N, C-alpha and C positions, 0 to 999 in steps of 0.2 A: 877893714871892718872897724867900726868905732868901739872905743872902750867907754863903757857907761859906768859912772861911779856915783850916781846920785840915788841909788836904791840899795836896800839891804840884801843884796844877792851874795851867796856864799863866795862867788868868784868875782865880786864886783870890781876888782882891780885888773881883771883880765878881760879880753874881748869875749863875747859869747861864742861858745864852741859850736852851737847848733845852727843849722840853717833856719829852722823854726824852733822857737822856744816859747813855751806857755807856762806861766807861773801863777798858781792860786787864782785861776780865772773863775769869776762868779757872774752868772747872767740870769736875770729874771725878766719875764714880760711884766708889763704894768699890773700892779695889784695881784700878782700871783707868786707862789713859792718859786724859788730859783730852779730853773731847768738844769743849769750847770752849777756845780758846787766844788770849789777848790780843785779845779782841773789843772794838773801840771804834767807836762811831758816835753821831751826834746826830740826833734827829728834831725839826724845828722846826714851829711852828704852820702848818698848811696842807699838811703832808706827807702824801701817800698812798703808802705804801711796800709793795712786795712782798718777802717773805722767801722766797727760793728756795734749793733745794738738793736733792740726791738723797736718797732714803730713808736714814735713819741719819746724816745730816749734822749733826744737832743742832738742827733748827729748833724742835721742841716744847720741847726742853731750854732753849733760849735764851728762848723765850716764858715758860716757867715760872719762870726766873730774874727776868724783868722784872716778874712779878706777885708775887714773893716766895714761891712754892710751894717753890722750891728756892733754897738760899743758895750763892753762889759761894765757892770757896776763896780767891780774891783778886780784886781789882778793885772798882769802884764803879758803882752805878747811882743816878741822880737822876731823880725823877719830879716835874716842876714845881718843881725846886729843892730838893725834899726828898730827902735821902740815904736810900736804901732799906735800912733796918736793922730788926731785929725790933721795936724799940719804936716805929718810925715807920710800920710796915706799915698799920695801920688808916687813918692819915691819908693815906698815899700811894695806897692802894687806892680811896679815894673818887673819885680822878680817872680810874680805869681801868675799862673794861668789857671783860671777857674772855669770848670764846666758845670753849668746848671743842670738840674734834673731834666728839664725840657730843652732839647736841642734847639727848638724853634725860638727860644729866648735869645739865641746867639746869632741866628741867621735872619737878616732883615734887608739885605741888599737885593737888587734885581737878579743877580746871578751869584753862584757860589764862588766864582773867581773873585768877584768884587767883595764878597764877605771875607775871603781869606786875605785880601790885600788891604782891607779897611784899617785894621790896627796899625800895621807898619806905616801906612800912608799918614795916619794921624800923628805918628812919632817922627815924621819927616823923612822916611825912606823914599828915595826917588821912585816914581811910578814904574819905570822899566825894571828896576831891581826887585821891587815888591811883587811885580807880576811874574817874573822868573821864579822867585822863591815860592810863590803861591802855586804855580804850575807844577813845580817839583814836589811840593807837599801833596797836592791832589794826585799826582802820579804814584807817589809812595803808598797812598791809600786806595789806589785803584779807581780813582774818581776823575781821571783826566778827561774822559769822554763827556763828563757832565759839567765841565767848567763853565759853560755859558748857559746852563739851565738854572732855573730858580729852585730854591729849597723845596718848594711845594711839589715839584716834579720828581723828587727823590723818595726812595723807600726810607723807612725808619732807620735802618742800619746805615744807609748812605748819609742821611741827615746827621746822624750821630758822629760819623767820621768827618763830615764837612765841618761841623762845629769844632771838633778836635783840631782839625787843620787850621781853622781860624785862630784858635788859642795858641797853637804851636808856632804860628807865623811870627808871634812876638818873642819867640825864643825864651820862654820862661825858665828860670832855674827850678821853680817849684810848681808841680802840677797837682791841682786839687780837683777831684771829680766827685760829683754827688749823684749816686745811682746811675752810673753810665750805661748799664745794660738794660735799663727799662725799655720794654717794647722790642727788644732784639731777639730773633730766633737763635737756635744753637749755633748755626754756621756763622752768623754775624757776631755772636759772643766770642767765638773762637778767633775770628778775624781781628776783633778789637783787642783781645788779649795779646795776639801776636804783634800788633802795632805797638801796644803799650810796653811790651817787654823790650822793644828795640829803641825806645825813645832816649835821647841824650839829655835827660833832666837830672838834676841833683837829688831831688826828693819828690816822691809821689805819695799822695794821701788819697785813698779812695773809700768813700762811704757806699756800702752796698749790702743788700740782703742775700746776694747770691754767694753763699759760703764756699761752695766748691770752686766757683770761678775765681773768687778772691784768693783761694789757695794756690791758684795757678799764676797769679800776677803779683802777689805780695809775699813778703817774708815775715812780717811782724803784724801783730794785731793789737789794737786798742779797743777795748770793749766798754761801752757806756751803759750804765744801768743805775737807776736811782740818782741820777744827776752827777754821778762820779765815774771816773775810770776805774772799773773793778779789776780789769786784767790788762797787763801790758806784757806780751810774751811773743815768742815765735808762733807763727800761725799754725804750722803743721801739727804739733802736739795738741793744740787747742781743738783743731778739727777732728782729732781722734777721740776727744773727750766728750762723748755724747751727753753724759750726765750734767756736766758743767754748762754746756750749751743749752740744754733743756731748762736749767734753773734760770738762765739769763733770757729766756723767751726766744731762743734761737735753735729750735729743734733741727738737727742737721739735714734730715731727708724729707723735709716738708717744704 
């Protein structure tokens, strides 16, 4: 891990301790007030974190800053000690697996087996090796029987897991998911939770409105409101605090 000494960071003479570090991040869409203001947090190895907030609070915008789709006006992001900048993006992105809200954005090959081998093949993994790994991932997710079908022939839940398999084929250290339960019925939500709980990733960050479900797959919550992180705490006590959740526009049982 690189030591970065060119910025006024309290530990600027040491390597960054977090897998993901965000410092004083500010992001605004053109001609608008900032959506994100002075966002700072650190995700360490082993962290399973929920990103919560009412619709429009900036959750997706924050995630898109973390993967370099959007560039902040000010502030810094480090991914495994690498400062996230245009020239370091390819290097930093190797550590990150990102799941879009719509699984269809990630599935574009003729079959889901090809979808899952696509990333590794791009990085030079031999075809036979990539295919073996893909079949194993699809088997882990109960999708081996669908390997040679197109995403259009799968249910919403199966598409969601196929997209996750395609992300995990790249063996990311950091898994970032944006509303992964959208369109899933309760049985598929449970299945997805079981899969996520067993993944060998260093850090997981999940944006979702499904508060009870988040309570099953994460331990820590970051809550966005008014452009800032208003709460950074263990998730279980927060889920017991109906009054606070109400104030944040997140009534627990609705």
